[in-house]
Biotite code that builds the C-alpha atoms (Angstrom):
import biotite.structure as struc

atoms = struc.array([
    struc.Atom([-10.455, -4.437, -5.185], chain_id="A", res_id=1, res_name="MET", atom_name="CA", element="C"),
    struc.Atom([-9.005, -5.542, -1.858], chain_id="A", res_id=2, res_name="VAL", atom_name="CA", element="C"),
    struc.Atom([-6.377, -8.287, -1.785], chain_id="A", res_id=3, res_name="ARG", atom_name="CA", element="C"),
    struc.Atom([-5.464, -10.752, 0.935], chain_id="A", res_id=4, res_name="ASP", atom_name="CA", element="C"),
    struc.Atom([-1.827, -10.973, -0.123], chain_id="A", res_id=5, res_name="ASP", atom_name="CA", element="C"),
    struc.Atom([0.907, -9.215, -2.080], chain_id="A", res_id=6, res_name="VAL", atom_name="CA", element="C"),
    struc.Atom([1.663, -10.679, -5.516], chain_id="A", res_id=7, res_name="PRO", atom_name="CA", element="C"),
    struc.Atom([4.884, -12.737, -5.577], chain_id="A", res_id=8, res_name="ASP", atom_name="CA", element="C"),
    struc.Atom([5.966, -11.040, -8.809], chain_id="A", res_id=9, res_name="GLU", atom_name="CA", element="C"),
    struc.Atom([5.805, -7.528, -7.335], chain_id="A", res_id=10, res_name="LEU", atom_name="CA", element="C"),
    struc.Atom([9.500, -7.207, -6.332], chain_id="A", res_id=11, res_name="PRO", atom_name="CA", element="C"),
    struc.Atom([10.615, -8.191, -9.839], chain_id="A", res_id=12, res_name="GLY", atom_name="CA", element="C"),
    struc.Atom([8.166, -5.790, -11.429], chain_id="A", res_id=13, res_name="THR", atom_name="CA", element="C"),
    struc.Atom([9.426, -2.934, -9.271], chain_id="A", res_id=14, res_name="ILE", atom_name="CA", element="C"),
    struc.Atom([13.033, -3.832, -10.125], chain_id="A", res_id=15, res_name="ASP", atom_name="CA", element="C"),
    struc.Atom([12.222, -3.664, -13.847], chain_id="A", res_id=16, res_name="ARG", atom_name="CA", element="C"),
    struc.Atom([10.516, -0.306, -13.386], chain_id="A", res_id=17, res_name="LEU", atom_name="CA", element="C"),
    struc.Atom([13.515, 1.065, -11.482], chain_id="A", res_id=18, res_name="ARG", atom_name="CA", element="C"),
    struc.Atom([15.783, 0.092, -14.375], chain_id="A", res_id=19, res_name="ARG", atom_name="CA", element="C"),
    struc.Atom([13.457, 1.871, -16.818], chain_id="A", res_id=20, res_name="ALA", atom_name="CA", element="C"),
    struc.Atom([12.904, 5.152, -14.957], chain_id="A", res_id=21, res_name="THR", atom_name="CA", element="C"),
    struc.Atom([14.271, 7.440, -12.284], chain_id="A", res_id=22, res_name="THR", atom_name="CA", element="C"),
    struc.Atom([10.763, 8.587, -11.353], chain_id="A", res_id=23, res_name="LEU", atom_name="CA", element="C"),
    struc.Atom([9.303, 7.591, -7.974], chain_id="A", res_id=24, res_name="PRO", atom_name="CA", element="C"),
    struc.Atom([7.367, 4.323, -8.044], chain_id="A", res_id=25, res_name="ILE", atom_name="CA", element="C"),
    struc.Atom([4.068, 4.042, -6.179], chain_id="A", res_id=26, res_name="CYS", atom_name="CA", element="C"),
    struc.Atom([2.152, 0.795, -5.873], chain_id="A", res_id=27, res_name="VAL", atom_name="CA", element="C"),
    struc.Atom([-1.542, 0.353, -5.282], chain_id="A", res_id=28, res_name="GLY", atom_name="CA", element="C"),
    struc.Atom([-4.361, -1.963, -6.308], chain_id="A", res_id=29, res_name="PHE", atom_name="CA", element="C"),
    struc.Atom([-5.605, -3.800, -3.270], chain_id="A", res_id=30, res_name="GLY", atom_name="CA", element="C"),
    struc.Atom([-3.491, -2.589, -0.376], chain_id="A", res_id=31, res_name="ILE", atom_name="CA", element="C"),
    struc.Atom([-5.736, -2.930, 2.650], chain_id="A", res_id=32, res_name="SER", atom_name="CA", element="C"),
    struc.Atom([-3.671, -3.950, 5.667], chain_id="A", res_id=33, res_name="THR", atom_name="CA", element="C"),
    struc.Atom([-0.759, -2.579, 7.650], chain_id="A", res_id=34, res_name="ALA", atom_name="CA", element="C"),
    struc.Atom([1.281, -5.692, 6.812], chain_id="A", res_id=35, res_name="ALA", atom_name="CA", element="C"),
    struc.Atom([0.777, -5.123, 3.079], chain_id="A", res_id=36, res_name="GLN", atom_name="CA", element="C"),
    struc.Atom([1.658, -1.445, 3.429], chain_id="A", res_id=37, res_name="ALA", atom_name="CA", element="C"),
    struc.Atom([4.852, -2.336, 5.294], chain_id="A", res_id=38, res_name="ARG", atom_name="CA", element="C"),
    struc.Atom([5.907, -4.950, 2.734], chain_id="A", res_id=39, res_name="ARG", atom_name="CA", element="C"),
    struc.Atom([5.149, -2.808, -0.306], chain_id="A", res_id=40, res_name="ILE", atom_name="CA", element="C"),
    struc.Atom([6.488, 0.350, 1.302], chain_id="A", res_id=41, res_name="GLY", atom_name="CA", element="C"),
    struc.Atom([9.849, -1.385, 1.693], chain_id="A", res_id=42, res_name="ALA", atom_name="CA", element="C"),
    struc.Atom([9.926, -1.985, -2.072], chain_id="A", res_id=43, res_name="LEU", atom_name="CA", element="C"),
    struc.Atom([8.345, 1.148, -3.522], chain_id="A", res_id=44, res_name="ALA", atom_name="CA", element="C"),
    struc.Atom([8.589, 4.884, -2.982], chain_id="A", res_id=45, res_name="ASP", atom_name="CA", element="C"),
    struc.Atom([4.935, 5.123, -2.027], chain_id="A", res_id=46, res_name="GLY", atom_name="CA", element="C"),
    struc.Atom([1.705, 3.217, -1.710], chain_id="A", res_id=47, res_name="ILE", atom_name="CA", element="C"),
    struc.Atom([-1.785, 4.028, -2.989], chain_id="A", res_id=48, res_name="VAL", atom_name="CA", element="C"),
    struc.Atom([-4.778, 2.972, -0.926], chain_id="A", res_id=49, res_name="VAL", atom_name="CA", element="C"),
    struc.Atom([-8.280, 3.481, -2.267], chain_id="A", res_id=50, res_name="GLY", atom_name="CA", element="C"),
    struc.Atom([-10.879, 0.768, -1.769], chain_id="A", res_id=51, res_name="SER", atom_name="CA", element="C"),
    struc.Atom([-9.884, -0.023, 1.795], chain_id="A", res_id=52, res_name="ALA", atom_name="CA", element="C"),
    struc.Atom([-10.219, 3.627, 2.846], chain_id="A", res_id=53, res_name="ILE", atom_name="CA", element="C"),
    struc.Atom([-13.560, 3.948, 1.044], chain_id="A", res_id=54, res_name="VAL", atom_name="CA", element="C"),
    struc.Atom([-14.811, 0.764, 2.731], chain_id="A", res_id=55, res_name="ARG", atom_name="CA", element="C"),
    struc.Atom([-13.656, 1.999, 6.143], chain_id="A", res_id=56, res_name="ALA", atom_name="CA", element="C"),
    struc.Atom([-15.258, 5.406, 5.530], chain_id="A", res_id=57, res_name="ALA", atom_name="CA", element="C"),
    struc.Atom([-18.504, 3.573, 4.841], chain_id="A", res_id=58, res_name="GLY", atom_name="CA", element="C"),
    struc.Atom([-18.328, 2.344, 8.428], chain_id="A", res_id=59, res_name="GLU", atom_name="CA", element="C"),
    struc.Atom([-17.358, 5.736, 9.883], chain_id="A", res_id=60, res_name="SER", atom_name="CA", element="C"),
    struc.Atom([-14.880, 8.559, 9.515], chain_id="A", res_id=61, res_name="THR", atom_name="CA", element="C"),
    struc.Atom([-13.217, 7.258, 12.670], chain_id="A", res_id=62, res_name="ALA", atom_name="CA", element="C"),
    struc.Atom([-12.665, 3.863, 11.008], chain_id="A", res_id=63, res_name="ALA", atom_name="CA", element="C"),
    struc.Atom([-11.129, 5.525, 7.941], chain_id="A", res_id=64, res_name="ALA", atom_name="CA", element="C"),
    struc.Atom([-8.870, 7.664, 10.122], chain_id="A", res_id=65, res_name="ALA", atom_name="CA", element="C"),
    struc.Atom([-7.819, 4.626, 12.171], chain_id="A", res_id=66, res_name="ALA", atom_name="CA", element="C"),
    struc.Atom([-6.944, 2.679, 9.020], chain_id="A", res_id=67, res_name="LEU", atom_name="CA", element="C"),
    struc.Atom([-4.918, 5.592, 7.653], chain_id="A", res_id=68, res_name="ALA", atom_name="CA", element="C"),
    struc.Atom([-3.096, 5.851, 11.002], chain_id="A", res_id=69, res_name="LYS", atom_name="CA", element="C"),
    struc.Atom([-2.341, 2.100, 11.001], chain_id="A", res_id=70, res_name="ASP", atom_name="CA", element="C"),
    struc.Atom([-1.044, 2.227, 7.425], chain_id="A", res_id=71, res_name="LEU", atom_name="CA", element="C"),
    struc.Atom([1.167, 5.241, 8.201], chain_id="A", res_id=72, res_name="ARG", atom_name="CA", element="C"),
    struc.Atom([2.565, 3.536, 11.317], chain_id="A", res_id=73, res_name="ALA", atom_name="CA", element="C"),
    struc.Atom([3.357, 0.407, 9.297], chain_id="A", res_id=74, res_name="ALA", atom_name="CA", element="C"),
    struc.Atom([5.235, 2.464, 6.723], chain_id="A", res_id=75, res_name="LEU", atom_name="CA", element="C"),
    struc.Atom([7.182, 4.219, 9.462], chain_id="A", res_id=76, res_name="ASP", atom_name="CA", element="C"),
    struc.Atom([8.136, 0.839, 10.992], chain_id="A", res_id=77, res_name="GLU", atom_name="CA", element="C"),
    struc.Atom([9.128, -0.659, 7.638], chain_id="A", res_id=78, res_name="GLY", atom_name="CA", element="C"),
])
């Protein structure tokens, strides 16, 4: 499932998880853009991208690689 936005309740959910565990927190489910990766990467310890990479790979391996590069760059900027 690919989303257009990041759920408004996500920061609160991550805060609750941080109070409940010392384990790293990774967030996924619908991350498909560099902007989403940047926003979620600022809140969580990692992001999980599945459907967007699969969709891009359906176009070409170059498209999948470009998406992965864009996501990585967004995380590095964040």
